[in-house]
N, C-alpha and C positions, 0 to 999 in steps of 0.2 A: 956824443957822450958814450963813455965806456959802459960795458955790461955791469961792472962792479958798481959804478955810480948809480946806474938805474936801480939796482937791487937795494942799495942803501937808501935811495930816495923813497922807494916804495915802502921799505920797512919803517922809515920815519913817519910817513903819512899814515900807515896802518896803526902805529902806536899812538899817534895823536888822536885817532878816532875813538880810542877806548877810554871811557870815563871811569872815574873811581866809583863804580857801582857794583863792586864785588866781582868784576870780571877782568881777565887779563888777556891781552891780544897775543895770538900765536904769530910765528914768523909770517911775513907777507907772502901771498900767493894769489892767484886769480880766484876770487871768491865765487862759489856757485850761487845761482838764484834758486828760490824755492817757491813753488805754487802748491798750496795745500787746499784741497777741495773736499768739503764734507757734505754728504747728503743727510737728510733728516728723516729717520724712520724707514730707510730703505731696507727691505727684507733680504735675507740671504738668497732666497729663490727668485728675487725680482730682477736680477741682472741677466742679460742675454747669455753671457758666457757660463752662467750656472744653469742654463736650460730653460730660462723664462720664456713665456710667450710674448713678453714685452720687448720692445725694440730698443736696444742700447748699443748702437754700432760704435760710438766713440769710446765708451767704456770697454767694449769688446776689443777694440784695437789697442787700447792701453794695456789690457790684459795679455793680448797676443804678443805684443812687442816689449813687454816689461815683466815685472815680477809680481805674481799674485801671492799675497801673504795669506796662506791657507788657514792659519790660526791667529788672526788678528783680533785682539780683545779690546773692549771698551767698557764703559759703564752701562748699566741697563737703561739709563735715561739721559736726556740731552745736556742739561746744565753741568752735571758731574763730568761728562766726557770732555766738555769744552774747558773746564777748569784743569783737568788732567793734561790735556794737549798743551796748554799754554804754560804749564809750570813743571811738568815732569814728575808730578806728585799725585798720589791718590786724592780724589775729591774729598774724601772723609777727613783728610788733614785740615781742610778748611771748614769743617763742620757741615759740609754739603752732601746730601744724598738724593735730592729730588729737584725737579724743575723749580727755579727760584727767580723771583723778581728783585729781591734785595741784593745789595752788594755782596759778592762772594769772596773776592780776593782782597786782602788788606792793601791799602795804598802803600807803595814802596816794594811790592812783590816784584821780583825780577822774573819777567815772563819771557817766553820765546821771542816775542817782538822786541822787548827792551834789550835782551841779550844780543840779538842780531843788529839792533840799532847801534849798540856799542862797537860794532865792527864796521860801521859806516853804511849799513843797509838802509834802503828806503822800505818802509813798512806800511802795509795797507790791508784793511779788512773791508770786504763788501759782502753783506749778508746778515746772518743772525748772530748777534752777540750773546745775549741771554746770561750774562754774568753780573747783571745790575741794570735794571730797566729804566733808570732815570739818566738824563744827560750827564749829571755830575759823577756818575759811575761808569761812564762810557769808555770805549777802547783807547781814546787818546790819553787817558790817565794811566794806561798800562802799556805804553811803548809803541802805539800805532801813530804814524804820521798822519795817515788819512783814514777816515772811517765813514761808512755809508751802510744804510740798510735798516734793519730792525734791531732796536735795543732789547726788546722783549722776545717772547717765544713765537709760536705759530701765529702769523698775522694773516688777515684777509688778503687774498691774492690781488684784489683790485683796489680796496679802500685802505690797505696797509694799516688796519687797526687791530689791536690785540684785545680780544674779549671785552670786558667792562672793568671800570674802576680807574685807579690813579695811573695805570700804565697803558691806558688805551691808546693814546697818541705815542707812537714809538718810532716812526720813520724819521730818519735823521741823516744829516751830512756833517761830518766832523763834530759829532756830539751836540749838534743843534737841531731841534725838531723842524721838519719841513713838510710840505704837502707836494705830492707829485702824482702824475697819472701814469698808468701803465701796469702791466702784469708783473708781479714781484719777481718771477724767474727771469724775465727779460731785463728788468731794471738791474738786478744783481749782476747778470752777465754783461750788460752794457758798461757798467762801471769797471768791471774787471778788464774788459777789452780796452777801454780808454786808458786805464793804468798801464797796460802792456804796450800800447801804441806810443806812449810818451817817450821822448828822447831823454836819456839819462846816462850818467857816467857810473853811478854807484850800482852795486848789486841790489837785488830786491827780494823781499818776502811778501807774497800776496796770499792772503788767507780768504778763501771763498766758501763760507758756510751757507749753503742754500737752505731755504725754508722748505723746499720740496723734499720729500713727498708727504710732509706733515699736513694734517688737516688744518684749516678747511681747504678743500680742493675745488677749484672752479676754473677749468681750463679754457683757453681760447678755442673758438670753433675750428680753426685750422688743425689743431691737434686732436680734437675729437673726430674730425673728418678723416684724419690720417689713421685712426684706429677703428674704423667702421667694421673691420673684420673681427674685432674683439667683442665678446658678448656684452650686452648693455650694462649689466651690473658690475662690470670690470672696466668700462670704457674711460670713466673719469680718471681712475687711478692709473690706467695704462697710458693715457694721454699725459698725465703729470710726470710719469717716469720718463717717457720719450722726450717731453719738452725739456726736462732737466738735462738729459743726455745731449740734446741738441745744443743747449747753452754751454755745456762743457766742450762740445766740438768747436763752438765759436771762440771760446777762450784759448783752446789749443791752436786754432788757426792764427789768432792774433799773436800767440807766442812764437809760432813758426815764422810769421812775417817780421817779427821784431829782430830776427837774427840771433836770438838768445836760446833757442831750443836746445842746442847741444851743450849748453852750460847751465841747464835748468833741471832740477829734480822735481817731478810732479808726483804728488801723493794724493790718493783718493781713498776715502773710507766713509762708512755710515756712522752716525753718532751712537746708534744702538740698533738692536734688532727691530724687525718689523712688528706691527701690531699683531699679526698672526691670528686674526679673528674675523668673524663675519659681522658686518654692520647689522645692527638690530638684534644682536645676540643678548644674552643675559647681562653682558657688561654695559648695555645701553650706551654704546659708543656713538657720539656725534649724531644724534637724532636729526633726521631730515637732510643731512649733508651728503649721504650716499644712498643709492638705490638699495632696497632690501636685498640681502644676500650677497652684497659686494664683499669680496675678500680683500683685506687690507694688509699689505706688507707681510708676505708669507716667508717662512724660514725653513721649509723642508729641505733636507731631512733632519735638520737640527730640532731638538726639543725646546719648547718654550717660546716666549715672545718678549717684546718690550716690557720693561719693568720687572722682569724675572732674572734670576741668576743662573738659570739653565742656559745652555749654549746658544739657544735661539735668541736670547735677550742680550747676550754680551759678545758673541763671536760674529763678526760682520765681514761683508765684502770689503776687500782692501787691496790696493794696487800701488806700486811704486814704478815710475818710468823715467829713465834717463838715457837717451840714445848715446851709445858708445861707452857708457859707464856701467850700465846694468844689463846683463844678459837675460834674455827671455827665459822664464821658467817659474817654478813655485818655490817659495820659502816655506818649509814645512814646520819649522820650530815655532813655538809661541812668540808672538810679538804683542805688545800692549801699547795703547795710546800714550801712556806715560813715557814711552821710549823715544817719542819724536823730539822732545826738547833736547835731551842729551845727544841724540843722533845729529840733528840739524845744527845745533850749536857746535858740535865737534867738526862737522864738515866746513863750517864757517870760520873755524879757528878760535872760537870762544872757549876759554878755560876758566872755570870759577876760581876766584882767589879765596873765597870762603865757602863753607858748606851750604849749598842750596837745598840740602835734604832731598835730593832726587830719589824717587823710588824706581825710576826707569833706568835703562842702560842704553849705551850706544849699540844699535843693532846694524850699523853699516857693514861690519864683517859678515853678518848673516845675509843681508840683501845682496852684497857684492860677491857672495859665495866664497869669500876668503875663509870663512869658518862655517861650512854648511851644517855641521852638527855641534852647536854650542852646548855648553854644560846645562843640565836641567836647572830650572829656576823656580822660584816660589812667587806666585801672584796672588793678590788679595782683592776682595770686593766687599764693600758694604752696600747693601741694597737700600731701596727706598724707605726712609724713615727708620733705618736701623732694624727693620723687621726680619731681615735675612742677612746672612754673611756667607762668603765662599772663599775657599783657598785652594789653589792648585799648586801641588808640589810634584814636579816631574809629570808623570802620567796620571797621578791620583788627584781627584777633585773632591773636596769636602764641601757639602752644602748644608747649612743650618737654617732652619725656619724657626724663628723665636716664637715663644708662646704668645698668643694673642686671643683675647676673648675666651671662647670655649676650646680653642685649638691649643693642644699641648706642643711643647718644643719637639721638633722633629729633626733628625740627623740623617743625611744621605751621603753615600760614598760611591763614587764612580771611577772606573778604570778607563780613562779616555783613550788609551792605546787600543784596548780590545773593544771598547764600547763608546765610540765617539758620540753616539746619539742618546746616551744616558738612559738606557732601558733597564739596566740591571743594577739595583741598589745592593751594594756589598757591605753595608755598614754592620749588619748583624754578625757576619762571619769574619770581620776584620777589626775587632774591638781595639787591639793594641795600636793598629795604624790610625784608627779614628782618634784615639787619645793623643797620639803623637802629633797629628795634624791640628787638633784643637789647641795644643800648646803653642804651635806656630801661629795659629790664628790669633790667640790672645796677645802674643808679642806684637803683632801688627796693630791690633785694636788699641793697644796702649799708646801708640804714636798718633792716634787721631786727635783732631781738634787742637792742634798746636799752632795754628795760624788762622784763627777765626776773625773775620772782619768785624769791626765794632758795629753795633746796631744803631740805627737812627741817623 
């Protein structure tokens, strides 16, 4: 068969795979695979390559051989970040700002999974969904061929239960509740490895949102023994970090053995900053689950923690790795979780036929160093319960704490170029700039809540 016939045949097949779901297929080519791995509550200072005492050799290798995104931003909490990843839009567009058990995305939302599926991808999630904690709101309703793990948030490592109430039973396969034995980190990794070992002709998108290192933490004895040199009040957490890193290593090994590594982009990031606090503090975190004095998910030298819009809550450890396609190094310009849908969709050849209202942009030119210094951009955050807002424009970051109780409305302004750790508030001396950024902030706020899922 001639080369011309081969190309025409491939093009016809590619076009046949694109449904009328608001997406158009680009010309046929070899489609890359995507493995997106998300940690839960991992602090900036918890990764070995950021100087941590915790052992993360597999993440360290990904950093050493890939691109570290030095300013990768997310939401300050878990559900919002997951909504943004899968839609390319800010979480507040869906009326979401906090961890949520109700349905977050309206049915019919074109997600990263459904977009890639339109290009003939096999799509799978193994891990924490947390965009609707009942089976009828599960991943298979939003573009995933296969789903496994926890529908709700932080589950018990051994019993796979979520707190109390209507969402307690949450462990599932293909959106049907099941009972299984085993540690949650090992089960998530086992499912991912099994997916990668399967023989297939189609490209794939594998989404692996770990429940680690979110509480509750109860690590197997082997991982506690491997961290005997870590002081006791840190040992459970250290074991959890290392256990997750080992699971990532198993996934990478399976990818290598599949023969697909050179055609696969691996992305890793945390869903928000670490807790950044001491167990037993005045926040009364997780009583009885950690030894007194245990430090949870630290973010030094960044200011702040999970739930806050300071850098420690929203700027996270993040890596992209693709042998032969991405040269090792650091991407210094800001990247946001909203960028992954347009970036991966673009690499897969998906082109929206209608406006999906993406807030993100294709950052492949930045990652591939084709455009090492992109134009300054504006980024927006709505914090938990709408009690705080932030906007970054170039190197300037505006942070607004809304009035609450006896607390008055408070405005802060930071120059992240000179002051990346947000130590010097410049709002008082920069009133015209504050007013300018507040106007930009209001423009973003007006676009919120335009795609809220129906209740009940």
